[in-house]
C-alpha positions in Angstrom: 133.5 64.3 116.7 134.5 61.7 119.4 132.6 62.2 122.6 135.2 62.5 125.3 132.7 63.3 128.2 129.0 63.3 128.9 129.6 67.0 128.8 130.2 67.0 125.0 126.8 65.5 124.5 124.2 68.1 123.0 121.5 66.1 124.6 123.1 66.6 127.9 123.7 70.3 127.4 120.3 70.8 126.3 118.9 69.1 129.4 121.0 71.3 131.6 119.5 74.4 130.0 116.2 72.8 130.3 116.6 72.5 134.2 117.7 76.2 134.2 114.5 77.2 132.4 112.3 75.1 134.6 113.7 76.5 137.7 113.2 80.0 136.3 109.5 79.5 135.6 109.0 77.9 139.2 109.9 81.2 140.8 106.3 82.4 139.8 104.4 79.4 140.9 102.4 79.7 144.3 104.3 79.4 147.8 101.7 76.6 148.9 103.2 74.5 145.8 106.8 74.5 147.2 106.3 71.0 148.6 104.0 69.9 145.9 104.1 70.3 142.1 107.0 72.7 142.4 109.2 70.0 144.2 108.2 67.3 141.9 109.1 69.4 138.8 112.4 70.1 140.2 113.1 66.4 140.7 112.0 65.2 137.4 113.7 67.8 135.5 117.2 67.4 137.5 116.9 63.7 136.8 117.0 64.2 133.0 120.7 65.2 132.8 121.6 63.5 135.9 120.7 60.2 134.5 122.5 61.0 131.2 125.7 61.8 133.1 125.5 58.8 135.3 124.7 56.4 132.5 127.7 57.8 130.5 130.0 56.7 133.6 128.9 53.1 133.4 131.2 50.2 132.1 128.5 48.6 130.1 126.3 50.0 127.2 123.5 48.1 128.4 123.8 50.0 131.7 124.3 53.3 129.7 121.1 52.6 127.8 119.0 51.9 131.0 120.0 55.1 132.4 118.9 56.9 129.3 115.5 55.2 129.3 115.4 56.5 132.9 116.1 60.0 131.8 113.5 59.7 129.1 111.0 58.7 131.7 111.8 61.6 133.8 111.3 63.9 130.8 107.8 62.4 130.3 107.1 62.9 133.8 108.5 66.5 133.6 106.1 67.0 130.6 103.1 65.8 132.4 103.7 68.0 135.3 104.1 71.0 133.1 100.7 70.3 131.6 99.0 70.1 135.0 100.9 73.2 136.1 99.1 74.7 132.8 95.8 73.1 133.7 96.1 74.5 137.3 96.8 78.0 135.8 100.2 78.5 137.4 101.7 79.2 134.0 100.3 79.5 130.6 101.6 77.7 127.3 102.7 80.9 125.9 105.1 81.3 129.1 106.3 77.6 128.9 106.5 77.3 125.1 110.3 77.3 124.9 110.4 74.4 127.7 108.0 72.5 125.7 109.9 72.6 122.6 113.1 71.8 124.2 111.5 69.0 125.8 110.4 67.5 122.5 113.8 68.0 121.1 115.5 66.3 124.1 113.0 63.4 123.7 113.9 62.8 120.1 117.7 63.1 120.9 117.4 60.5 123.7 115.3 58.1 121.2 118.1 58.7 118.6 120.9 57.8 121.0 119.2 54.7 122.7 118.6 53.4 119.1 122.1 54.1 118.2 123.7 52.3 121.2 121.1 49.3 121.0 121.8 48.8 117.3 125.5 48.3 118.3 124.8 45.4 120.8 
């Protein structure tokens, strides 16, 4: 299948789903974290599909790859913040298991896409 839009990319679709799941779990975080960990998690997870989309819209593959790398960095940031939220008792691994599994899947997909694009340059 030829990709006609970033919206056709499964990695983008899964990233948008991940944002939705993160936002749902954040509803249960303490109110005092609104401007702390909650805010950081929102920014990092939103950055993942946003950078995939922005990179797709760039004219050069090198630019696209750079935005995919930024997306991957945001994913790692989000994974770290999720672990911190578990350590602080704001959520449990059981509650966040789907998010963790999806994030690893997205990580693998981003790595594969970066590898594919850099192999052609």
